[in-house]
N, C-alpha and C positions, 0 to 999 in steps of 0.2 A: 585668400581670405586677408583683408587688409588689417594691419597691427597697426595704424596710425593712432586710433582713439586712446587704445590702452598705453601706448608708447608716449603720447602726448600727455595723459594724466600722471604716468609715473615721472615725466621731465617736470611736470610742473610742481609736483611734490618735492621733487630733488632741489629744483631752483628756489623755491621758497625756504626749505632748509637751509641751503648755503648761504642765501643773501640774508639771512637773520630775520626775515621777515615772520616770524613765529607767534602765534595767538598767545593771548596774556594768559592761557591754561598753563603754557610751560614755565613761566615765571612763576606763577603761584604753586605749581608742584614741586618746582626745584627748592622754593623756600619751604615747603612743607616737608619734603624729604630730608633736608639739611638739619632742620628743627628736631625732627623726630629720630633719624639715624644718621647722625652726622659721620660717622665712621664704619658706615656699612661697608662690608666686603664680603668676598667669598667665603664660603664654609671653611673655617679652619679645622680641616681633616686631611689626612695624609691621602694620596692616590693619584692616578696619572692626570699630569697637568704640566703647564710650563713654567707655574710661578713659584719661586722658591720659598718653603714653609720653615724648614727648622734641619738642623743636625742632630741626630741622636747616635747613641753607641750601638755597633754592631752587635745583634743578638745571637744566641746560639742557633745553629742551623740555617742561618741565612747566608744568602750567596754574597760574593764578593764584587758583582758587576756595579752595586749602587754605591761603593766604598767612595768617599770623598777623600783623595789622598793629600790633597794640599790641606784640609783641615785635619787629617789624621796626622799629618807629618808635624804638627805641632806639639805633639804630647806622644805619650806610649799607649794611648788608646784608639782604634778605629772607630772611625763614625762615617755613618749612611747619611747622604743627602736626601731628603724629603721634599717632594713637590706637593703643593696645595692641590686637594681634589676639585677637580673642575666637572661638574655634571654636565651630562651629554644631552639632558632634557631640557625642552625649550617650554617656555610659558605663554600660553594664549589668553588675550584678555578680550572680553566682550561687554560693551556696554548697552543696554536696553535704549534704543534713541525713538522708542514708541510716544504718542502724543502724552501718555499718562504720565511719562516721568517727568513733563514738565510742570507738575504740580506744585505749588508751594502755597502754604495758608495765609503767609504774610509777604509784602513785597519787600520787608528788609531780610528775609530769610532766603537763602539760594533754592534753588529748585532741586528736586532729586536727580535729575540727570547731570546738574552742574557739580554737585557732590561726586557722583558716580565717576564723571570724567576726571576730575581732581584726584580722587583716590586711586584710579587706574593709572593716571600719568604719574604720580607720586611713587607708586609701586613699582612702574616700569622703570625710572630712574633709579632707583634703589637697586634693582636686580641688574640693570646695564652695568653699573658701576661695579658690581660683583662678577663682571664678567658672564653674564646670563644672557641668554637669546630671548627676547620677548617681541611680540608680534601681536596682531589682531586676527580675529577669526573671518578673515578673507585672504583669497589666495594673492592680491595684491600687496599684502602687507605680513607675509610671513617671519615667523620670528629669527631675527637676526641679531648679533651682538654688535657693539661700537656705539659711538656718541652720534654718528650719523643718524641711527635708528630712533632716538629720542626724538629729532626734529621731525622726523616723518610720522611718529606716533602723535606727537602733540597735534600736527597739521591734521591727521586725520580724524582725531577725537575731537577737535575743535569744529569741525565741519557740521552744521546743522542738518539733522536727518530730515528726509520726508516724513512729516508726520500725519500720515492719512489715516494710519492703524493707532490703536491704542498702544499697542505693544509691538516691539520688533521682532523679527524673526530670526533666529539663532541658528546658525549651521556650522557645524566642526568639522566637514569633510575635508576642508582645507588644513587643519589643524595636525601637525606632527604626531603621529603614535607614539605611544609611550611618554607624552609629555604631561604638563599640568596646564591646567584652564581654571580661569576666574571670572565667573558671570555675574555681573553687577544688573539688578532689576528690583521691581517692587513685588514682583511675582504674584500680582493681584489680577492678573488676566488668566486667559486658557494657559493651563500649566502642561498642556501636551506638548508643545513645544520643547520643555525645558526636559521632560521625561524622555522625549526621542533623543537630545543632545547627550544624556546622560546613559542612554542604552548603548549610543554610537560610543561614547567615550568608555564605558565598560568593556565594548568589544574590540578596541584599539588600545587597551591598558593605558588609559589617560584618567588621572585624578583631578581633584582640585577643589575649589571654594564657591558655594552659592553664597552672594552678597546681598540681601535683602536690604534696599534703601528706603526709608519711609518718612514721612513729614510727621510730626508730632500729634498734628490734628487727626491724622489718619489713625493713630493710636488710642487717643483719647474721645474722638467724636464729640467735641463740645458744642454741636450744633443743638438750638432749640427753638419752640416757635416757628412760623412760618420759614420755609427755607426752601430754596431750590436747588437740587443738585444737578449738576451737568457735567457729562464726560468732557476730558479735554480736548478731544477730537471735535465735540459738539454733535456727535452721533446719538447720544443718550442722554434723556434729561427726566427728571422727575421732582415734583413739587408738593409739599405737604405743608400742613398748618402746624402739625405737632411733630417736629423732627426729634424731639427729645423722646418719643415712644420707641424709637427706632433705634436707640443706643445699645439696649442690651443684646438684640438680636444680631446687630451689626458687630458689636465685639466678640459676640460668639462664633461668628463667621469667620473674623479675621482669627482669632485664636485657632480655629479649624484650619485655615488656610496656611497658617504658621507651622502648624502640626506638620501639615503634607509635606511642606518644603522640607523639614527637617528630617521627615521620613525617607524622602526621597536622597536625600543626601546622606543619611546613615546607610542604605540598602546600596548607596553605590561608593561607599567608603569613603565619602567626601566630607569636607568641613563645611558648617554653615553658621552664618552669624545675621543679625539685625542691627543695623546701623541707623541714626537719626540725624536728621539736617541741623536741629538745633545743638547737637552735642559738637566738641572739638574734632575737626578732621583727623587730627594727629592720634587719637585714641584709635580710630577705625584702622590708620596706616600700620600703626605698630601691632595691633591684632593681626592683622592681615600677612606682615611680613611672618611674625612668628608662626601662625597657622601655616603660611606655606612651606615654611621649614619642617614643621612636623610632617606635612603631607609627603615631603620628599624622604623622609627616613622610613617610611613606611615599606 
């Protein structure tokens, strides 16, 4: 079996990262990550790891193997050398690249997929700086640590996905068991794929976050009078002379959809949130970082 094609794709990605020919996404994500969490680091918690955390006095019943004799020699008390806890769990990101995610109600506002990619990349940068392993839900970009991984993630996220389908197909089979997953989508399509992904995650002890990205027009339904509605893929269309009459039914269905997503997350022990493209991306990043920290402590 020939391996030329996969090897060539990997080589191209590595070459782009090393040459610095990275997409503007990385620049924007760097700025966002620095502005929100400039001092982000690993979780300051004792445990197995390589990074020094603190010295503390030897407690009753504790062994002498971890005594730092150099520090203890400065006085009359014995001190232990503690290293910072480093989680072995990996973080997998998935951004829905379907046509529906390309929607924006105004040209001045970024699309849902652009916001999702920005948040995913900024979150990845913060986690990588803390010594975490981050990757995408695909075998070719498994979770890894290190600065080089940031470039590979940026290049992969910036690639334009084929938009024949309204929503992308998520597959977590390549994601590490016991890790964490962050899923970005509008969750307005068939939810059976998401339900399947959550079932697989539960079977493999994975937890995470469902991040719903919506345009404000999708929440408010500001349409009235004669309006033609068309799916982003162009496969569906509907025209009405009284769009305002649809508002109540639409908002009820949207509320039911959001309740369904929240119920799925709750039953799986996951977090969930809805973020809007007219709000500062910094708000979403901070929430994601904190929620992921809570998920890890469960």
